[in-house]
C-alpha positions in Angstrom: 6.4 -0.8 -20.7 3.0 -2.2 -21.5 0.8 0.8 -21.0 0.9 4.6 -20.7 0.8 5.3 -17.0 -0.2 9.0 -17.3 -2.8 8.8 -20.0 -3.8 12.5 -20.2 -2.3 14.8 -17.6 -2.6 17.7 -20.0 -6.3 17.4 -20.6 -9.3 18.3 -18.6 -11.4 16.1 -20.9 -9.7 12.8 -21.4 -10.4 10.2 -24.1 -13.1 7.8 -23.1 -14.9 8.5 -19.8 -13.7 11.6 -18.0 -11.3 10.7 -15.3 -11.0 7.1 -16.5 -8.5 7.3 -19.4 -8.1 4.0 -21.3 -5.0 1.9 -21.1 -3.2 2.4 -24.3 -0.6 -0.3 -25.3 2.8 1.0 -26.3 4.9 -0.4 -29.1 7.4 -3.0 -27.9 10.1 -0.8 -29.4 8.8 2.4 -27.8 6.5 5.2 -28.9 7.1 6.3 -32.4 6.0 9.5 -34.2 2.7 8.0 -35.5 1.7 6.7 -32.1 2.5 10.1 -30.5 0.3 11.9 -33.0 -2.5 9.5 -32.3 -2.1 9.8 -28.5 -2.1 13.6 -28.7 -5.2 13.8 -30.9 -7.4 15.2 -28.0 -4.9 16.4 -25.4 -2.2 19.0 -25.0 0.5 16.7 -23.6 1.2 13.2 -22.3 3.8 12.1 -19.8 5.1 8.6 -19.5 7.4 9.0 -16.5 9.5 5.9 -16.9 11.6 4.7 -14.0 11.3 4.4 -11.1 7.5 4.5 -11.6 7.4 2.0 -14.5 9.6 -0.1 -16.7 11.1 1.3 -19.9 12.0 4.6 -21.3 10.3 7.9 -20.3 8.4 10.1 -22.8 7.0 13.6 -22.7 4.9 14.3 -25.8 3.6 17.8 -26.4 1.2 19.0 -29.1 1.3 22.5 -30.6 -1.6 23.7 -32.7 -2.2 27.0 -34.6 -5.3 27.7 -32.6 -6.3 26.6 -29.0 -8.9 23.9 -28.8 -10.3 25.3 -25.5 -10.9 21.7 -24.4 -7.7 21.2 -22.5 -4.4 22.9 -21.7 -3.2 24.2 -25.1 0.6 24.6 -25.2 1.8 27.3 -27.5 5.5 27.4 -26.5 8.0 24.8 -25.4 11.3 25.8 -23.7 14.0 23.2 -23.0 17.8 22.8 -22.8 19.7 21.8 -26.0 23.4 21.9 -26.7 25.3 24.4 -28.9 29.0 23.5 -29.5 28.9 21.1 -26.6 27.6 23.7 -24.2 24.1 23.9 -22.8 21.8 26.4 -24.5 18.1 27.2 -24.2 15.9 25.9 -27.0 12.4 27.0 -27.9 9.7 25.4 -30.0 6.6 27.2 -31.3 4.1 26.4 -34.0 5.0 25.7 -36.8 7.7 23.4 -35.5 10.9 22.9 -37.3 12.1 19.4 -38.0 14.4 18.2 -35.2 16.0 14.8 -34.4 18.7 15.6 -31.9 20.0 15.2 -28.4 18.6 17.5 -25.7 20.3 18.0 -22.4 19.3 18.0 -18.8 17.1 20.6 -17.3 13.5 21.8 -17.1 11.1 21.5 -20.0 8.4 24.2 -19.7 5.2 24.4 -21.7 3.3 27.7 -21.8 -0.2 28.5 -23.2 -1.7 31.7 -24.5 -2.6 32.9 -21.0 1.0 32.4 -19.8 0.0 29.4 -17.7 2.8 26.9 -17.4 3.5 23.2 -16.8 7.1 22.2 -16.0 8.9 18.9 -16.2 12.4 17.8 -15.2 14.5 15.6 -17.5 18.0 14.2 -17.4 18.4 14.5 -21.1 17.7 12.3 -24.1 16.4 12.5 -27.7 14.0 15.1 -29.1 12.1 14.5 -32.3 9.4 16.7 -33.9 6.9 15.8 -36.5 3.8 17.2 -38.2 0.4 15.8 -38.8 -1.7 18.4 -40.5 -2.0 21.4 -38.2 -1.0 19.4 -35.1 2.7 19.3 -34.6 4.3 17.1 -31.9 7.5 17.3 -29.9 8.6 13.9 -28.4 11.2 14.0 -25.6 12.5 10.5 -24.9 14.9 9.6 -22.1 16.4 6.4 -20.6 16.1 8.3 -17.2 12.9 9.5 -15.6 11.0 12.5 -16.8 9.1 14.0 -13.8 6.5 16.6 -13.3 7.6 19.7 -11.4 4.0 21.0 -11.4 2.0 23.8 -12.9 -1.4 24.6 -14.3 -2.8 21.2 -15.0 -0.5 18.6 -13.6 0.5 18.1 -9.9 4.1 18.1 -8.9 5.9 14.8 -8.3 7.7 15.0 -5.0 10.8 13.5 -6.6 10.4 16.0 -9.6 10.7 18.9 -7.2 13.8 17.4 -5.8 15.2 16.9 -9.3 14.5 20.6 -10.1 16.5 21.6 -7.0 19.3 19.2 -8.0 19.5 20.8 -11.4 19.9 24.2 -9.7 23.0 22.7 -7.9 24.3 21.4 -11.2 23.9 24.7 -13.0 25.8 26.4 -10.2 28.6 23.8 -10.4 28.7 24.1 -14.2 29.9 27.7 -13.9 33.3 26.1 -13.7 34.1 25.2 -17.3 35.9 22.0 -16.5 33.1 20.8 -14.3 30.6 21.7 -17.0 32.5 19.5 -19.5 32.3 16.6 -17.2 28.6 17.1 -16.5 27.7 17.6 -20.2 29.7 14.5 -21.2 27.7 12.3 -18.8 24.6 10.6 -20.1 21.1 10.8 -18.7 21.5 7.6 -16.7 24.7 8.8 -15.1 23.2 12.2 -14.1 20.2 10.3 -12.7 22.6 8.2 -10.7 24.1 11.4 -9.3 20.7 12.5 -8.2 20.0 9.1 -6.5 23.3 9.2 -4.6 22.8 12.8 -3.4 19.2 12.3 -2.5 19.9 9.1 -0.6 22.6 11.0 1.4 20.0 13.6 2.3 17.5 10.9 3.4 20.2 9.4 5.6 20.6 12.7 7.3 16.8 13.1 7.7 16.6 9.6 9.1 19.1 10.5 11.8 16.9 13.5 12.6 13.8 11.4 12.6 12.3 13.0 9.5 12.9 10.2 6.9 10.7 9.1 4.0 11.4 5.4 4.2 9.3 4.3 1.2 10.9 6.8 -1.1 14.3 6.0 0.2 13.7 2.3 -0.4 12.6 3.0 -3.9 15.7 5.0 -4.6 17.9 2.3 -3.1 16.3 -0.2 -5.4 17.2 2.1 -8.4 20.8 2.2 -7.2 20.9 -1.5 -7.0 19.5 -1.8 -10.5 22.1 0.6 -11.9 24.8 -1.5 -10.1 23.5 -4.5 -12.1 22.7 -2.9 -15.4 24.8 0.2 -15.7 27.9 0.0 -13.5 29.8 2.5 -15.7 27.0 5.0 -15.2 27.1 4.6 -11.5 30.9 5.0 -11.4 30.6 8.2 -13.6 28.0 9.4 -11.1 30.4 9.0 -8.2 33.0 11.0 -10.1 30.6 13.8 -10.8 29.2 13.8 -7.3 32.7 14.7 -6.0 32.6 17.8 -8.2 29.2 19.1 -7.2 
């Protein structure tokens, strides 16, 4: 990953020329806390979606401040899915943020401002860290699987993000069975992403038969499955096992 692909989706006034955000190089080892604070200096959040849109890990960085700047979307509350005794549980972050360096699990991440406007993102799980830089506090969600926009006040929905959100609804329903829940929660982000790929490709196959296919998207997802076959065969096998349950 050599640059941030979504330079300022949480801001109406981006750094540099409006509408022309600068290319910002990322650290070869990823985005650390100091880099996140620098990137969030004049925006509410930044999304680096990761695969399949770009190489490398995905990041969602969100800034909370004690007072709104009125220059961009000003998040005041973050809701996400954490784990409690190996079970999914809703987590919430508000200013001032507590120190966190922990796993977060799959589901929607929602940011809300003072006017109750929201932006939503879908993540397959990963690592959440928080840090403070004066009054600006940052939450950094990092995942080896994509983080996609589901839409909201200031960011358009990614078509695949909408599909991921629907897929998560299916997983939540399946997880009502305790044994199924254990299998799902034990899977890593890449394995759950692979489940999504397998199920979505099956849907595209049906749509293709009906003459309503999305060939470019299907080709993109096929390439991701082939990549997992090469790089993460264990994740792909785990995905096939989970797919039978849901």
